[in-house]
Each structure stands twice: as C-alpha cells, then as structure tokens.
N, C-alpha and C positions, 0 to 999 in steps of 0.2 A: 544448386546454390542454396535453396531453402533448408535442405537437410544439414548442410555444413553450418549454416547460420543457427539453426536450432541446436545442433550439437555444441556449438561454441557457447550459446546462452546457458545450456544445461551445465556445462563445465564451470562457467562463472557462477551460476546459481549454487552449485555444491561448494565452491570455494567460499562464497559468502556465508552459507549456512553452517560451515564449520565454526565460524566466529560469532555469528549472530544467533542468540537463543532468547526466547521469551520466557519470562517467569511471571508469577502472580503479581509481583510488585511492578515489574517493568515488562509488559508483554510486547510481542513482535507485531509490527504493522507491515503486512505483506501486500504488495501491489501486483496485480495481474493486468496486463495490457493486451488487448486484442486489436484488430484493425478498426473495429467499430465501437467497442465499449472499453470501459476501464472499471476494475473492481478492486476494493480494498477490504482487508480483513484484519482485525486485531485479535491475535492468537496467544493463548497461554500454552507454550510448548510442553510444560511439565505434565499437564493433564490432557493435552491434545484438543483443547476446547476453544471454539471461536467465541470471543466475548462480544464482539459487535462487528458489523459489516455494512458496506455501502457500495452502490454501483451506479453506473450512468444509464441504466435501463430506463427508457421513457424520456430521455433527454436528447433524442436524435436531431431535434431542430436547432440545437445550440452548436457552436463550433467546438472542436474537440478539446482545446485548451480550456475553454469556459466550462465544459463538462467536468474536466479534471478538477478545476478549482472548486466547483460546486460539490463534487464528491468529497474532496478534502474537508470542506466546511461541514458537510453532513456527518462524516465519520468523527470529526473532532467533537461535534455536539453530542453524538451518541456515546463517545468515550467519556465525556464529562458527566453525562447522565449516569453512566455505569461506574463512576468513581475512579476513572483512569486518568492520570495526569502526565505520566512519562511513558514513552514507548521507545523501542529500538526500531529503526527503519530498515526494512528488507526490500531492496529494489528489485529482487527476484531475477537478477541477471541482466536487467535492462540498464541502459545508460542513464545516468542521473541528468536528464535533459528533457526538455519539452513537457509532455504530459506527466511524467513521473515527478519532475521537479515542481510542476504546478500543484500536484497533490500535496507534496511535502510542505511547500510554502503556505498553502491554504490551511493545512492542519496546524502548522505552527501559529499562524495568525488566529486560528480558532482556539488556541490555548494549550495544545499539546506540546510537550517538551521532548526533544530527541536527544 
C-alpha cells in the first residue's frame, strides 16, 4: 500500500512541477511533510538556489497543526527579510488540507502573496 501511495504522490508532484516554476521575482515555496516534521523552502528554480527555509525541528511538544502554523510564520518572516513578497505555492503532491493548508494560511497571514 505505501509504495502505491508514494508512486501516486510522485506522479502528482511531477504534474504540479510542469506548471509551477520559481523565478527570481516570484520563487517557489515548496513544502515537505513527513510523519513527524514539516519543512518549507523558498527556491529560485532558475539558479537552483534555496533562498530561505524553515522546519519544525525542535517543536515536538506542540501539536502538528500548531507546528505547521509556526513554520509558516517563520518562513514568511525570513522571506520578508530576504526581500521576497510573492511566491508560487508547491504543495509537492500532498493534498491541500491539514498541515499543508496551515502553512499556506500562516504564510499569507505573515505577508506573503501567492
């Protein structure tokens, strides 16, 4: 079951990546979600460079949704410090629901435009 699920997510991921590209003016905000942690990177795909990143490492005492909201706020603040105001959101094959949605909402509340 897990291999089918992973294969399905990878197919969805490639379908999304055909349409979503990050540039210097509008970089890509990519989300990776594991069972315990959640990670976000803001990437310029033209140069292959990560402009800023945040993760939930060290926040294990918080509930997972609260971790995701905190990570969204942190990445929004780091992006503002780096001079980034607009991004394209890459959900990386995950459903736009739960922790992925919490990160997106917190980043919007933090000042990023999608």
